[in-house]
C-alpha positions as CSV (number, residue, x, y, z in Angstrom):
1,M,188.2,-2.2,121.3
2,K,187.1,-4.6,118.0
3,T,183.4,-4.7,120.3
4,L,183.6,-0.7,120.5
5,R,184.4,-0.3,116.8
6,N,181.5,-2.5,115.7
7,T,179.5,-0.6,117.7
8,C,180.4,2.6,116.6
9,I,180.2,1.1,112.8
10,L,176.2,0.3,113.9
11,V,175.0,3.3,115.3
12,F,176.8,5.8,112.4
13,A,174.8,3.1,109.6
14,I,171.2,3.3,111.9
15,C,171.9,7.5,112.1
16,F,173.1,7.5,108.1
17,T,170.0,5.6,107.1
18,G,167.4,7.6,109.3
19,Y,169.6,11.0,107.6
20,I,169.0,10.5,104.3
21,A,165.6,9.5,104.8
22,I,165.0,13.2,106.2
23,A,167.5,14.9,103.3
24,Q,166.5,15.8,100.0
25,K,169.3,16.4,97.8
26,F,173.0,16.1,98.0
27,Y,175.6,17.7,96.5
28,R,179.0,16.9,96.1
29,V,181.2,20.1,96.5
30,H,185.2,20.9,95.2
31,Q,186.4,23.8,96.9
32,D,189.8,25.3,95.6
33,N,191.2,27.9,97.5
34,V,193.5,29.6,95.0
35,R,196.0,32.5,95.8
36,P,195.5,35.7,94.9
37,S,198.5,36.2,93.0
38,M,197.6,33.1,90.8
39,M,194.1,33.9,90.1
40,L,194.3,35.0,86.7
41,E,196.4,31.8,85.9
42,Y,193.6,29.8,87.4
43,E,190.9,31.1,85.4
44,K,192.7,30.4,82.4
45,V,193.3,26.6,83.7
46,A,190.2,26.4,84.7
47,K,188.5,27.3,81.2
48,E,191.1,25.6,78.9
49,F,189.8,22.6,81.3
50,N,186.1,23.4,80.2
51,E,186.6,23.3,76.7
52,A,188.4,20.3,77.2
53,C,185.4,18.6,78.9
54,K,183.3,20.3,75.6
55,M,185.1,18.4,73.9
56,H,185.0,15.3,75.1
57,N,181.7,15.6,76.4
58,V,182.3,14.4,79.4
59,Q,179.1,12.7,81.3
60,T,179.3,14.9,84.5
61,Q,178.2,18.3,85.0
62,W,179.0,21.2,87.9
63,L,177.6,24.7,88.8
64,T,180.4,27.1,89.6
65,T,180.3,29.7,91.7
66,T,183.6,32.2,93.5
67,M,183.6,33.2,97.0
68,D,185.3,35.7,98.5
69,G,188.6,35.0,99.5
70,F,189.2,33.5,96.1
71,K,187.1,30.4,97.0
72,Y,186.3,28.8,93.8
73,L,183.4,26.0,94.5
74,Y,182.3,23.2,92.0
75,V,178.8,22.1,92.4
76,S,177.4,18.4,91.2
77,P,174.6,16.9,92.2
78,L,174.9,13.4,93.7
79,E,172.2,11.2,93.2
80,N,173.6,8.5,95.2
81,F,176.7,7.9,96.7
82,A,177.7,5.0,94.5
83,Q,178.2,7.7,92.1
84,M,181.5,8.9,94.4
85,D,183.1,5.8,92.9
86,E,182.6,6.7,89.0
87,R,185.3,8.4,87.1
88,P,183.9,10.5,84.7
89,F,187.0,11.4,83.6
90,A,188.9,8.5,82.2
91,D,188.0,8.1,78.8
92,M,189.2,12.0,78.5
93,A,192.5,11.2,80.6
94,K,192.7,8.2,78.1
95,A,191.8,10.1,74.7
96,M,194.3,13.2,76.0
97,G,197.2,11.5,77.4
98,D,199.8,13.6,78.9
99,D,197.9,17.0,78.2
100,F,195.7,15.3,81.0
101,G,198.4,15.7,84.1
102,K,199.6,18.7,82.6
103,L,196.3,20.6,83.2
104,F,196.2,19.4,86.8
105,D,200.0,20.2,87.6
106,R,199.2,23.6,86.5
107,F,195.9,23.8,88.4
108,D,197.8,22.1,91.6
109,K,200.3,25.5,91.3
110,C,197.4,28.2,91.4
111,Y,196.3,26.9,95.1
112,D,197.7,26.0,98.9
113,S,194.7,24.0,99.5
114,H,191.6,22.3,97.9
115,G,189.2,19.3,98.7
116,D,185.5,17.9,98.4
117,Y,182.7,17.5,100.9
118,I,179.1,17.4,100.6
119,I,175.9,19.1,101.5
120,V,172.5,19.0,101.4
121,L,169.6,21.4,100.3
122,D,167.5,21.2,103.1
123,E,163.5,22.1,101.4
124,E,162.1,21.9,104.4
125,L,164.0,25.4,105.1
126,T,164.2,26.6,102.1
127,Y,161.9,29.7,101.1
128,M,161.0,29.5,97.9
129,P,157.4,29.6,97.5
130,E,157.2,30.0,93.8
131,G,159.6,26.7,93.0
132,I,162.9,26.3,93.9
133,S,165.8,26.2,91.6
134,Q,169.7,26.7,92.2
135,T,169.7,29.3,89.8
136,Q,167.7,32.7,88.5
137,E,168.0,33.5,85.2
138,G,169.3,37.3,85.4
139,Q,170.6,36.8,89.2
140,D,174.1,35.6,89.4
141,Y,174.9,37.5,92.3
142,R,175.1,36.2,95.9
143,N,175.0,36.6,99.3
144,Y,175.6,33.6,101.5
145,Y,175.4,33.6,105.4
146,F,177.0,31.0,107.1
147,I,175.6,30.0,110.5
148,H,177.5,27.7,112.5
149,Y,176.3,25.6,115.5
150,T,177.4,23.0,118.0
151,P,175.5,19.4,118.1
152,E,173.8,20.4,121.8
153,N,172.0,23.8,119.7
154,S,171.0,22.0,116.0
155,K,167.4,21.5,117.4
156,N,166.9,24.9,118.5
157,L,168.5,26.5,115.6
158,K,166.2,24.5,113.1
159,E,162.9,25.3,115.1
160,A,164.6,29.2,115.0
161,M,165.1,28.6,111.1
162,K,161.8,27.8,110.8
163,G,160.3,30.5,112.4
164,V,161.9,32.8,109.9
165,K,160.5,31.1,107.3
166,D,157.2,31.0,108.6
167,M,157.7,35.1,108.9
168,F,158.4,35.4,105.6
169,A,155.8,33.2,104.3
170,S,153.4,35.5,106.4
171,K,154.4,38.7,105.2
172,G,154.6,37.4,101.5
173,S,158.4,38.4,101.2
174,K,159.6,38.2,97.8
175,N,162.9,37.8,99.2
176,Y,163.8,34.5,98.6
177,Y,166.6,32.0,99.9
178,R,168.0,28.6,100.0
179,I,169.2,26.7,102.7
180,Y,172.1,24.0,102.5
181,R,173.7,22.2,105.8
182,T,176.7,20.2,106.2
183,A,176.7,16.3,105.3
184,F,180.0,14.2,105.6
185,G,183.5,15.9,104.7
186,A,183.2,18.8,106.9
187,M,184.2,19.1,110.2
188,D,181.7,22.0,111.3
189,N,178.4,22.1,111.1
190,Y,176.6,25.1,109.7
191,Y,173.9,25.8,107.7
192,L,174.3,28.0,104.1
193,V,171.7,30.3,103.5
194,A,172.1,31.6,100.0
195,M,170.3,34.9,98.2
196,S,170.6,35.6,94.5
197,S,169.9,39.0,93.5
198,K,171.0,41.6,90.1
199,D,173.9,42.9,91.7
200,D,175.2,44.2,94.8
201,I,172.9,47.1,94.0
202,D,169.8,45.2,93.8
203,S,170.9,42.8,96.6
204,A,170.9,46.2,98.9
205,Q,167.5,47.4,97.7
206,K,166.1,44.2,98.4
207,S,167.4,44.2,102.1
208,K,166.0,47.4,102.7
209,A,162.9,46.6,101.3
210,N,162.8,43.0,103.1
211,Q,163.2,44.8,106.5
212,E,160.3,47.6,106.0
213,L,157.9,44.8,105.0
214,L,159.1,42.0,108.0
215,G,158.9,45.2,110.4
216,P,160.2,45.4,114.1
217,E,158.9,41.8,114.7
218,R,161.8,40.5,113.0
219,F,164.4,41.7,115.5
220,E,162.4,38.6,117.8
221,V,162.6,36.0,115.0
222,F,166.2,36.9,114.0
223,N,167.5,37.0,117.7
224,K,166.2,33.1,118.3
225,V,168.7,32.3,115.6
226,L,171.7,34.2,116.8
227,N,171.1,32.9,120.0
228,N,171.5,29.1,118.8
229,A,174.6,30.1,116.4
230,S,178.2,29.6,117.5
231,K,179.3,32.0,114.7
232,M,178.0,34.0,111.8
233,Y,179.1,35.8,108.9
234,E,178.3,37.1,105.7
235,V,180.2,36.8,102.2
236,T,179.7,37.3,98.7
237,G,179.8,35.8,95.5
238,E,178.8,34.9,91.9
239,I,177.5,31.9,89.8
240,R,180.1,31.4,87.4
241,R,178.4,29.8,84.4
242,D,181.5,30.4,82.1
243,L,182.8,27.7,84.4
244,S,180.2,25.6,85.1
245,Y,180.0,22.6,82.9
246,A,176.6,20.1,81.3
247,P,177.6,17.7,78.7
248,K,175.3,17.7,75.2
């Protein structure tokens, strides 16, 4: 058993090293699955917490986004895994005393589950020819496409998604998107496609224009993605700048 354990650790280390070499940008995500009945209270507490962070100039940052189903995601850039051991709220907690704990007690009453995981921005599959950015001015509405896959289909799915990017590039599509993939802390393997728009109307107009631009050949290209996905679904959301944070 000890030999098996050591072998598994060695294999993990080798794969992990290779993975980091290939990966480009890591993000830590904290996700709160808020009860619908507690959404207003949750937002009240979240805004109070943000104001407290500003007051104490906490040295960390996050971009907040919401998704259908009352999901709140706090996305922070991760330069290296040593950051996982940092405690950016330690000084703030000391200064606030009991009030710090009371804030999180109020948070805990607002959701049934929450947790952390890591995702990777896949620049190789992302289509943003004018430069990759998580946010675009005036385009805080989001369409998110989750494409799940099994390990046996990972290679074929990646090739299929390269085909989509090549098609968009060859047609000069203006419907830009970013691709994230799961890393650590998530049991399911999936790609997350994020598309930015002004609002739902702008999103629909962009989608229709893009379909006309790509033409009938898009069906064959997209079908290769579908054939290698175990499941796929879309949710909408928005960037919440009022709940996002960056130090002074």
